[in-house]
C-alpha positions in Angstrom: -9.7 7.3 -2.7 -9.2 3.9 -0.9 -10.4 1.1 -3.2 -9.7 -1.9 -1.0 -8.4 -2.9 2.5 -6.9 -6.3 3.1 -6.2 -7.7 6.6 -5.0 -10.9 8.0 -4.5 -12.6 11.4 -1.1 -12.0 13.0 2.0 -10.4 11.6 2.6 -10.7 7.9 4.6 -8.7 5.3 2.6 -6.4 3.1 3.9 -8.0 -0.1 3.1 -11.5 1.0 -0.4 -10.4 1.9 -0.7 -8.8 -1.5 0.5 -12.0 -3.3 -2.0 -14.1 -1.3 -5.0 -11.8 -1.9 -4.0 -10.3 -5.3 -7.0 -8.4 -6.5 -8.3 -9.7 -9.8 -10.7 -6.9 -10.3 -7.9 -4.4 -11.3 -7.7 -3.8 -15.1 -4.6 -5.3 -16.9 -3.3 -1.9 -17.9 -3.2 -0.6 -14.3 0.0 1.1 -13.2 1.4 0.0 -9.8 3.4 2.5 -7.7 4.9 0.5 -4.9 7.5 1.2 -2.2 10.8 -0.6 -1.8 9.1 -3.4 0.3 7.4 -4.6 -2.9 10.7 -5.6 -4.7 9.7 -8.3 -7.1 6.2 -7.1 -7.9 7.3 -6.5 -11.4 7.3 -10.3 -11.9 3.6 -10.2 -11.2 2.7 -7.0 -13.1 4.4 -5.5 -16.1 3.5 -1.9 -15.4 5.0 -1.6 -11.9 7.2 1.2 -10.6 9.4 0.7 -7.5 12.2 2.9 -6.2 15.7 2.3 -7.5 18.1 0.9 -4.9 21.7 2.1 -4.6 24.1 -0.6 -5.8 26.3 -2.1 -3.1 29.5 0.0 -2.9 28.3 2.3 -5.6 26.3 5.4 -6.3 22.8 5.9 -7.6 22.6 7.7 -11.0 21.1 11.2 -10.9 18.3 10.1 -13.3 17.4 7.3 -10.8 17.4 9.7 -7.9 15.0 12.0 -9.9 12.8 9.0 -10.7 12.7 8.0 -7.0 11.8 11.6 -6.0 9.0 11.7 -8.6 7.7 8.3 -7.4 7.8 9.5 -3.8 5.6 12.5 -4.7 2.8 10.1 -5.8 3.4 7.7 -3.0 3.1 10.2 -0.2 -0.6 10.5 -1.0 -1.0 6.8 -0.3 1.0 7.1 2.9 -1.2 10.0 4.1 -4.3 7.8 3.5 -2.7 5.0 5.6 -2.1 7.5 8.3 -5.8 8.6 8.3 -6.9 4.9 8.8 -4.4 4.7 11.7 -6.3 7.6 13.4 -8.8 4.9 14.4 -7.2 3.3 17.4 -8.5 -0.1 16.4 -5.4 -0.4 14.1 -2.9 0.7 16.8 -4.1 -1.6 19.7 -4.9 -5.3 20.1 -8.3 -6.1 18.6 -10.4 -7.9 21.2 -13.7 -8.5 19.3 -14.7 -11.2 16.8 -12.1 -11.6 14.1 -14.7 -11.8 11.3 -15.8 -8.2 12.1 -12.3 -6.7 11.9 -12.4 -6.7 8.0 -15.8 -5.2 8.0 -14.7 -2.4 10.4 -11.5 -1.7 8.4 -13.7 -1.3 5.2 -16.0 0.9 7.2 -13.1 3.2 8.2 -12.0 3.3 4.6 -15.5 4.4 3.6 -15.5 7.1 6.3 -12.2 8.4 5.0 -13.4 8.3 1.4 -16.6 10.3 2.3 -14.5 12.9 4.2 -12.2 13.3 1.2 -15.2 14.1 -1.0 -16.3 16.9 1.3 
């Protein structure tokens, strides 16, 4: 289920957008499963899981590889939901209507996907 959709004008990194619009409605004991683009999110939230990175010139331990694989199994569900939102061409093309309606339409698409998932 998609709980929230955040948008901004122009090109901005996902983690910066998250830091700027950090949702305060999430409970304190929420676990965060993030991809490698969110390195540093552990400074904001204690219960955060991001993939382990291979050390420069070294090898990743087998336990770290397994943890990354396990995290990827949960993350793929999120990536599929993002892909469903991108089925609406409004995300893929330049938006030519009023900016204030873009957020509303993105939340509408999320609601449509949520209702489809319940069927």
